[in-house]
C-alpha positions as CSV (number, residue, x, y, z in Angstrom):
1,M,-32.5,51.1,-46.4
2,S,-34.6,51.5,-43.3
3,S,-34.6,49.0,-40.5
4,P,-38.3,48.2,-40.6
5,R,-38.2,47.5,-44.3
6,V,-35.3,45.0,-43.8
7,I,-37.1,43.2,-41.0
8,I,-40.3,42.9,-43.2
9,Q,-38.2,41.5,-46.1
10,I,-36.6,38.9,-43.8
11,A,-40.0,37.9,-42.5
12,I,-41.4,37.5,-46.0
13,L,-38.4,35.5,-47.2
14,G,-38.7,33.2,-44.1
15,A,-42.4,32.7,-44.7
16,Q,-41.7,31.8,-48.3
17,I,-39.1,29.2,-47.3
18,F,-41.3,27.7,-44.7
19,G,-44.2,27.5,-47.1
20,K,-42.1,25.7,-49.7
21,A,-40.9,23.3,-47.2
22,L,-44.4,22.6,-45.9
23,A,-45.7,22.1,-49.4
24,A,-42.8,19.7,-50.3
25,G,-43.5,17.7,-47.0
26,A,-47.2,17.5,-47.8
27,K,-46.5,16.3,-51.3
28,Q,-44.2,13.6,-50.0
29,A,-46.8,12.5,-47.4
30,V,-49.4,12.1,-50.2
31,Q,-47.0,10.1,-52.3
32,M,-46.2,7.8,-49.5
33,T,-49.9,7.3,-48.6
34,I,-50.6,6.5,-52.3
35,C,-47.7,4.0,-52.2
36,V,-48.9,2.3,-49.0
37,I,-52.4,1.7,-50.3
38,G,-51.0,0.3,-53.5
39,I,-52.3,2.7,-56.1
40,Y,-48.8,2.9,-57.7
41,P,-47.1,-0.4,-57.2
42,D,-43.9,0.7,-59.0
43,A,-43.5,3.8,-56.7
44,K,-40.0,4.8,-55.7
45,H,-40.6,4.1,-52.0
46,R,-42.8,1.1,-51.1
47,P,-43.2,-0.9,-47.9
48,G,-40.6,-3.6,-47.5
49,M,-38.0,-1.8,-49.7
50,A,-35.3,-2.1,-47.0
51,E,-35.9,-5.8,-46.5
52,E,-35.8,-6.4,-50.2
53,A,-32.6,-4.5,-50.5
54,A,-31.0,-6.6,-47.7
55,G,-32.2,-9.8,-49.4
56,V,-34.6,-10.7,-46.6
57,R,-37.9,-10.3,-48.4
58,N,-37.8,-13.4,-50.6
59,A,-35.4,-15.3,-48.4
60,D,-35.9,-18.5,-46.5
61,A,-37.8,-18.7,-43.2
62,I,-34.7,-18.6,-41.0
63,T,-33.5,-15.4,-42.6
64,Q,-37.0,-13.9,-42.1
65,T,-37.2,-15.1,-38.5
66,H,-33.8,-13.7,-37.5
67,K,-34.0,-10.7,-39.9
68,M,-30.4,-11.3,-40.8
69,T,-28.7,-13.2,-43.6
70,L,-26.1,-15.8,-42.9
71,D,-23.4,-13.7,-44.6
72,E,-24.3,-10.7,-42.3
73,A,-24.0,-12.9,-39.3
74,H,-20.6,-14.1,-40.3
75,L,-19.5,-10.5,-41.0
76,I,-20.7,-9.3,-37.6
77,L,-18.9,-12.2,-35.7
78,N,-15.8,-12.0,-37.9
79,A,-16.1,-15.7,-38.8
80,K,-15.8,-17.6,-42.0
81,K,-18.5,-19.9,-43.4
82,G,-16.5,-23.0,-42.6
83,D,-15.6,-22.1,-39.0
84,S,-16.6,-24.4,-36.2
85,L,-19.1,-23.5,-33.6
86,T,-16.3,-23.0,-31.0
87,T,-14.7,-20.3,-33.1
88,V,-18.0,-18.6,-33.6
89,L,-18.7,-18.7,-29.8
90,K,-15.2,-17.4,-29.0
91,N,-15.7,-14.4,-31.3
92,Y,-19.2,-13.9,-29.9
93,E,-18.0,-13.9,-26.3
94,N,-15.2,-11.5,-27.1
95,L,-17.5,-9.0,-28.9
96,F,-20.2,-9.3,-26.2
97,K,-17.7,-8.7,-23.4
98,I,-16.1,-5.7,-25.2
99,N,-19.5,-4.0,-25.7
100,S,-20.8,-4.8,-22.2
101,P,-21.1,-2.1,-19.6
102,S,-17.9,-1.8,-17.5
103,E,-18.1,-2.1,-13.7
104,A,-18.2,1.1,-11.8
105,P,-14.7,2.2,-10.7
106,K,-14.0,1.6,-7.0
107,P,-13.4,4.8,-5.0
108,S,-9.8,5.2,-3.9
109,T,-8.2,7.6,-1.5
110,P,-5.9,10.0,-3.2
111,A,-2.3,10.1,-1.9
112,P,-1.5,13.1,0.3
113,S,0.4,15.8,-1.5
114,N,3.1,18.0,0.1
115,A,2.6,20.7,-2.4
116,G,0.1,22.6,-0.3
117,P,-3.1,23.5,-2.0
118,S,-4.6,21.0,-4.4
119,T,-3.4,21.3,-7.9
120,A,-4.9,20.0,-11.2
121,S,-2.0,17.6,-11.6
122,S,-2.5,16.0,-8.2
123,R,-6.2,15.5,-8.9
124,R,-5.5,13.6,-12.1
125,T,-3.3,11.0,-10.4
126,G,-6.2,9.0,-8.9
127,A,-7.5,5.6,-10.0
128,A,-9.8,7.1,-12.6
129,A,-6.8,8.6,-14.5
130,T,-5.1,5.2,-14.8
131,A,-8.1,3.1,-15.8
132,P,-9.3,3.8,-19.3
133,M,-13.0,4.7,-19.7
134,R,-14.9,1.9,-21.6
135,F,-18.0,2.6,-23.6
136,H,-20.7,0.1,-24.2
137,S,-23.4,-0.3,-26.9
138,H,-26.5,-2.3,-26.3
139,Y,-27.2,-2.0,-30.1
140,I,-24.0,-3.8,-31.0
141,Q,-24.6,-6.3,-28.3
142,S,-28.0,-7.1,-29.7
143,K,-26.5,-7.4,-33.2
144,V,-23.9,-9.8,-31.9
145,V,-26.5,-12.0,-30.1
146,R,-28.7,-12.1,-33.2
147,A,-25.7,-13.0,-35.4
148,R,-24.9,-15.9,-33.0
149,E,-28.5,-17.1,-33.0
150,R,-28.6,-17.0,-36.8
151,I,-25.4,-19.0,-37.2
152,E,-26.6,-21.5,-34.5
153,A,-30.0,-21.9,-36.3
154,E,-28.2,-22.6,-39.6
155,M,-25.8,-25.1,-38.0
156,K,-28.8,-26.8,-36.3
157,I,-30.6,-27.2,-39.7
158,Q,-27.4,-28.6,-41.2
159,Q,-27.0,-31.1,-38.3
160,E,-30.6,-32.2,-38.7
161,A,-30.1,-32.7,-42.4
162,E,-26.9,-34.8,-41.8
163,D,-28.7,-36.9,-39.2
164,A,-31.6,-37.5,-41.5
165,Q,-29.3,-38.4,-44.4
166,R,-27.5,-40.9,-42.1
167,S,-30.8,-42.5,-41.2
168,G,-31.9,-42.7,-44.8
169,I,-34.7,-40.1,-44.6
170,T,-34.4,-37.0,-46.8
171,P,-35.5,-33.9,-44.8
172,D,-37.6,-32.5,-47.7
173,A,-39.3,-35.8,-48.6
174,E,-43.0,-35.9,-48.1
175,V,-44.7,-38.8,-46.4
176,P,-46.5,-40.8,-49.1
177,P,-50.3,-41.0,-48.6
178,A,-51.6,-44.1,-46.9
179,A,-52.7,-46.8,-49.4
180,P,-56.4,-47.4,-49.3
181,S,-57.2,-50.3,-47.2
182,E,-58.7,-53.4,-48.7
183,S,-61.5,-53.7,-46.1
184,K,-63.7,-50.7,-46.5
185,A,-66.2,-49.7,-43.8
186,P,-69.8,-50.4,-44.7
187,P,-71.6,-47.4,-46.1
188,P,-73.8,-45.5,-43.7
189,P,-77.5,-46.6,-43.6
190,P,-79.8,-44.6,-45.8
191,P,-82.0,-42.0,-44.0
192,S,-85.4,-43.2,-43.2
C-alpha cells in the first residue's frame, strides 16, 4: 500500500466517525428539546428527574428549601435520627474543621549540615517534611453546612409542634371563621 492511500483512508474513516458522533449529538439535542417543551411527557429524560429520584420533588417544603432530605443530612453528619442537637453540632464542627483550609506552614530555618554540598536528604528534614499536607474541600464543607441547617430546621419544627401541643393549639389547625355578628351594618343608600 502506498503512503498517500493510507492517509486518505484514515482521513475518510475519521470523517465518518466524526459525522456519526455529530448526528447522534444532534439527535439527542432534538429529543431533549422535545422533552423540555413537553411534547412527550413520558420521555426518558425530563426536567426534574434528578430531584424526583432523590425524593425531593414531591417532598415537603423544608426538603425543597434545603434540597436535602433528613436522611441525607443524618448520613452526611454521621448522626442517628434520635441524636441530640449537641451530638449533631459536635459532628458538624469536626467535619467542618477537617475540610477547612489549613494554615500556611511557617518558614523555618534548616539546620546547618556538615556534609558539605546540600543533599536531597538534608532538604527533606525541614518543617514541611514533618507536618502532613492537609487538603480541603469547599464542596464537602457546603454539604456539611446544609446538612446541619436541614437538621436544625427539622428540630425547630418539632420544637414548635411540641410547644403548640403543650399550649393546647394544634399546629395544623385552621382558625375557624368569625361568627357573623348580630348587629349588621345598615345597607348602603341607593344611588340617586
